C-alpha positions in Angstrom: 41.6 -9.8 118.1 45.0 -9.3 116.6 46.3 -12.3 114.6 49.6 -13.5 113.4 51.8 -11.3 115.6 55.1 -12.8 116.8 55.4 -11.8 120.5 59.0 -11.4 121.4 60.7 -10.3 124.6 61.8 -7.1 123.0 58.2 -6.3 121.8 58.4 -3.0 123.6 61.0 -2.0 121.0 58.6 -2.8 118.2 56.5 -0.2 116.6 53.0 -0.9 115.1 52.4 1.5 112.2 49.6 1.9 109.7 50.6 1.0 106.1 51.2 4.5 104.8 49.5 5.3 101.5 48.7 1.6 101.3 52.3 0.6 100.4 55.5 -0.4 102.1 59.0 -1.5 101.2 60.3 -4.8 102.5 62.3 -7.9 101.5 63.7 -10.9 103.4 66.5 -13.0 101.9 69.9 -14.5 102.9 71.6 -11.2 101.8 69.8 -9.2 104.5 72.2 -9.0 107.6 69.3 -9.9 110.0 68.2 -13.0 108.1 66.5 -15.5 110.4 66.9 -13.4 113.5 63.1 -13.2 113.7 63.1 -17.0 114.0 64.3 -16.9 117.6 63.2 -15.6 121.0 59.5 -15.6 120.2 56.2 -17.0 121.3 54.3 -18.2 118.2 50.6 -19.3 118.4 49.6 -22.1 116.1 46.3 -22.2 114.4 44.6 -25.6 113.6 45.4 -25.1 110.0 49.1 -24.5 110.9 49.2 -27.8 112.7 47.6 -29.6 109.8 50.1 -28.3 107.3 53.1 -28.8 109.6 52.4 -32.3 110.7 51.9 -33.4 107.0 55.0 -31.6 106.0 57.0 -33.6 108.6 55.2 -36.8 107.7 54.1 -37.5 111.3 50.9 -37.9 113.2 49.0 -35.1 114.9 49.8 -36.7 118.3 53.5 -36.9 117.5 53.6 -33.3 116.3 51.8 -32.1 119.5 54.2 -34.0 121.7 57.4 -32.9 120.0 56.7 -29.4 118.8 54.1 -27.7 121.0 54.2 -26.5 124.6 52.5 -28.4 127.4 51.1 -25.2 128.7 47.9 -24.1 127.0 47.0 -20.5 126.7 43.4 -19.5 126.7 41.5 -17.3 124.3 37.9 -16.7 125.3 38.1 -19.6 127.6 39.3 -22.0 124.9 42.9 -23.3 124.6 45.5 -21.8 122.3 48.5 -23.9 121.2 52.0 -22.5 121.1 55.1 -23.7 119.2 57.8 -25.1 121.4 61.2 -23.4 120.9 64.5 -25.1 121.1 66.1 -25.2 124.6 69.1 -23.1 123.6 70.3 -19.7 124.5 68.4 -18.0 121.7 65.2 -20.0 122.0 65.5 -20.9 118.3 62.6 -22.1 116.2 62.8 -25.9 115.9 62.4 -25.6 112.1 65.3 -23.3 111.5 68.2 -24.8 109.7 71.6 -23.5 108.6 70.1 -22.1 105.3 66.8 -20.9 106.7 63.4 -22.3 107.3 63.2 -26.1 106.7 59.4 -26.1 106.4 59.1 -22.9 104.4 56.3 -24.1 102.0 54.2 -25.0 105.0 55.4 -22.4 107.5 52.8 -21.0 110.0 50.5 -18.2 109.0 52.2 -15.8 111.5 55.6 -16.4 109.7 54.0 -15.8 106.3 52.3 -12.6 107.4 55.4 -11.0 109.1 56.2 -8.0 109.0 52.5 -7.3 108.5 50.2 -7.6 111.5 46.5 -8.4 111.0 43.9 -7.0 113.3 40.8 -9.1 112.7 37.4 -9.6 114.3 34.4 -11.8 113.4 31.2 -9.8 113.1 27.9 -10.7 111.4 29.2 -13.8 109.9 32.2 -12.1 108.3 35.8 -11.4 109.2 36.7 -7.7 109.3 40.4 -7.0 109.1 42.9 -4.2 109.1 46.6 -4.4 108.4 49.6 -2.7 110.1 53.4 -2.9 109.9 55.2 -4.5 112.8 58.6 -2.7 112.8 61.1 -4.3 115.1 64.4 -2.7 115.9 66.4 -5.7 114.6 64.7 -6.0 111.2 66.6 -4.5 108.3 64.2 -5.8 105.7 62.5 -2.4 105.5 65.7 -1.0 104.0 65.2 -3.1 100.9 63.7 -1.5 97.7 61.0 -4.1 97.0 57.6 -2.3 97.3 54.3 -4.0 98.2 50.7 -3.2 99.0 49.2 -5.3 101.8 47.1 -7.3 99.3 50.1 -8.0 97.1 52.0 -9.2 100.2 49.2 -11.5 101.4 48.9 -13.0 97.9 52.7 -13.5 97.5 53.0 -15.2 100.8 50.1 -17.6 100.1 47.9 -16.4 102.9 44.5 -16.7 101.1 43.8 -20.3 102.2 45.3 -19.7 105.7 43.0 -16.7 106.2 40.0 -18.6 105.0 40.6 -21.5 107.4 41.5 -19.1 110.3 38.3 -17.2 109.7 36.2 -20.4 110.2 38.2 -21.1 113.4 37.8 -17.5 114.6 34.0 -17.9 114.3 34.2 -20.6 117.0 36.1 -18.4 119.4 33.7 -15.5 118.7 30.6 -17.6 119.5 31.3 -17.4 123.2 30.9 -13.6 123.0 27.7 -13.5 121.0 25.3 -14.4 123.8 25.1 -12.7 127.2 24.9 -16.1 128.9 26.9 -18.6 126.7 27.1 -22.2 127.7 29.8 -22.9 130.3 33.1 -24.1 129.0 33.5 -27.4 130.9 36.7 -29.5 131.0 34.9 -32.0 128.7 34.3 -29.3 126.1 37.9 -28.0 126.3 39.1 -31.6 125.6 36.7 -31.8 122.7 37.9 -28.4 121.4 41.5 -29.3 121.6 41.1 -32.7 119.8 38.9 -31.3 117.0 41.2 -28.3 116.4 44.6 -29.7 116.9 44.6 -33.5 116.9 42.9 -34.1 113.6 43.9 -37.8 113.4 42.2 -38.5 116.7 39.1 -36.4 115.6 38.9 -38.5 112.4 38.8 -41.7 114.6 36.1 -40.1 116.7 34.0 -39.4 113.6 34.3 -42.7 112.0 34.7 -45.1 114.9 32.2 -43.7 117.4 28.4 -43.4 117.0 28.5 -39.9 115.6 27.6 -40.9 112.0 24.5 -42.7 113.3 23.3 -39.7 115.3 23.5 -37.0 112.6 22.4 -36.4 109.0 25.7 -36.1 107.0 25.3 -36.1 103.2 27.3 -38.5 101.0 29.4 -35.7 99.5 30.5 -34.4 102.9 31.2 -37.9 104.1 33.4 -38.6 101.1 35.2 -35.3 101.5 36.1 -35.7 105.2 37.3 -39.2 104.5 39.8 -38.2 101.9 40.6 -34.5 102.5 42.0 -33.3 105.8 41.2 -29.7 105.0 37.5 -30.6 104.6 37.8 -32.7 107.8 39.0 -29.7 109.7 36.1 -27.6 108.4 33.8 -30.3 109.5 35.4 -30.2 113.0 34.7 -26.5 113.2 31.0 -27.2 112.4 31.0 -29.9 115.1 32.4 -27.6 117.7 29.9 -24.9 117.0 27.2 -27.5 117.7 28.8 -29.3 120.6 30.1 -26.3 122.5 27.8 -23.4 121.6 24.6 -25.2 120.5 24.6 -23.7 117.0 22.5 -25.3 114.3 25.5 -26.5 112.3 24.7 -30.2 112.7 21.4 -31.9 112.0 20.5 -34.7 114.5 18.5 -37.6 113.2 14.9 -37.5 114.4 14.3 -39.2 117.7 18.0 -40.0 118.3 19.1 -37.0 120.3 16.8 -35.4 122.8 16.7 -31.6 122.5 18.1 -31.0 126.0 21.2 -33.0 125.2 21.9 -31.4 121.9 24.9 -29.6 123.1 27.6 -31.2 125.3 27.3 -30.1 128.9 23.8 -28.7 128.5 
């Protein structure tokens, strides 16, 4: 799959290129004439970690963020929902986080925005993420005329993508699970609702964990329990483990003996 590409209406004018000799020249700042033009007229997919960072940046709940800043229509990837950022209802379809001086959530901007103009082609094989980087050269972007030189690794580090890629890799493993078996479990409406809650509505998932019978049904060590109570990033990792178990019957959760019958180990099976 190709990650972190901003799909615009004029995508046909874009040119995907290999990073020649491992280096490229690029800079984006208010002095570049096209500054913030890439923040309009786009479709931007949000990862679970993007939603976590953004809702905390704005100081609102997951439910409020989903209602205010995401599309009602859900796109599907391998039968599972993909969330999209809702653009403003203006002539340019402007990003809701774009202000007069630039991005108002810059420190917590989505991974796709951080990565641009690099495109990341990634796939999950054998328990590891394999990736390759390209340049996404759009006709409107003048940043390539700047003298600042980068390697792809330098760019990823400068843009703070290490943690984003780590979390997105764990998420990618869930999406890939549906392709590993010739006859994967069916993706029912119940599973889709569980997936959406666990990935995107972390506040609701936390209530599910601590206010349902889940903790009585599974062995969860004290360290993990303490982490998911106080650290939302660890809670999100836990949600990925739960989804692997609940949707694809992976051995990522340990049921207590005699509590869950084997035939009911995975939702919908």
